[in-house]
N, C-alpha and C positions, 0 to 999 in steps of 0.2 A: 689808909689802903684796908683793907678788908680783904682775910684769908682766906681762897675757895674751898675746900679738902672732898681727893674726891677720893668717890672708895672706890675701886676693887674687888667687884666676887666673883668665885670661883665655884662653876658650879660641874657636879658630873653629870652626865648624862646617860643614862644605861640604854644602849639600843636595842630590840626587843628583836630577831633574829627569828623571823618565819619562816615553819617547817611546814609549813602548810600545800598541800598538792591539790589539785582538780580535775576531777572526771574532766573528761570532754565527746561531747557525744554526737555521732556523725549523722549528716544524713547517706539516708539510703531512699534504691527506691524500690524496694522489699518488702518490708514492714514496713502494716495501718498504721493507723491513728493509735486506734486500739488497742494492739500488743505492745507499743511503745508506752504508751498513758499507766499501762496494766502493771507492763515493766518495772516502769520507774515506781513506783508503789509497792511494788515486793521488793523491790531488792533496795531501793535505796532510800525507803518510808517518803516517799513526799504524802500531802493529800494528790486529794482529786481535780486542784484547781492548777498544784504549781506544776500535776506533771505534764497537765495536758498544757500551760504553756509551753511547760519546753519543751513538748513533739515539734507546736508553734512553730520556735523560733529556729527549732533545727529546721523544720520544714523547709520556712519560707531563708533564715538567713545562713544554713549550709552544715552548721553547729552550734551548740549552747556548753556549757557549762552546768554539769547535773546538781554535783559532791564537793565538798571541799571538808579536811583532814588531814589527816598527817598519811603517809606512802601505809602505813601497816594499815591499817584504817582501810584503805580506801580499794588497797591489793581484790581482798574478794571479790568487793562491789563490784567492781569493773570484770572478772571475770567470770563475774554473773552476767552482767548485761552483753558477755560477749557468746557467753554460754547460749541466749537466750536468742543468738541469732545480729545481735545490735553491733554498731561498729562505735570502739567507745578508746578512750584511752586516758590514762593519768601523766598527769604535767605538772 
């Protein structure tokens, strides 16, 4: 009769807790595409194509996540978007 040896390994799993937040930009009937694109380039450091794609997503879906990071990093950027007349919030 053969003996089967079972080995149980104990593994520690470390969970990385995400502390990232996101700036959500919302659609409005006031701002032009050019203004939204220029503001995203200036404030969020988007390139022209990324800013244009975000503006289109906002227009057609009503909102778009435009920047992720820590709350402290995003707060001045969200404030700058609001100061430019855009509708945005950090979630």
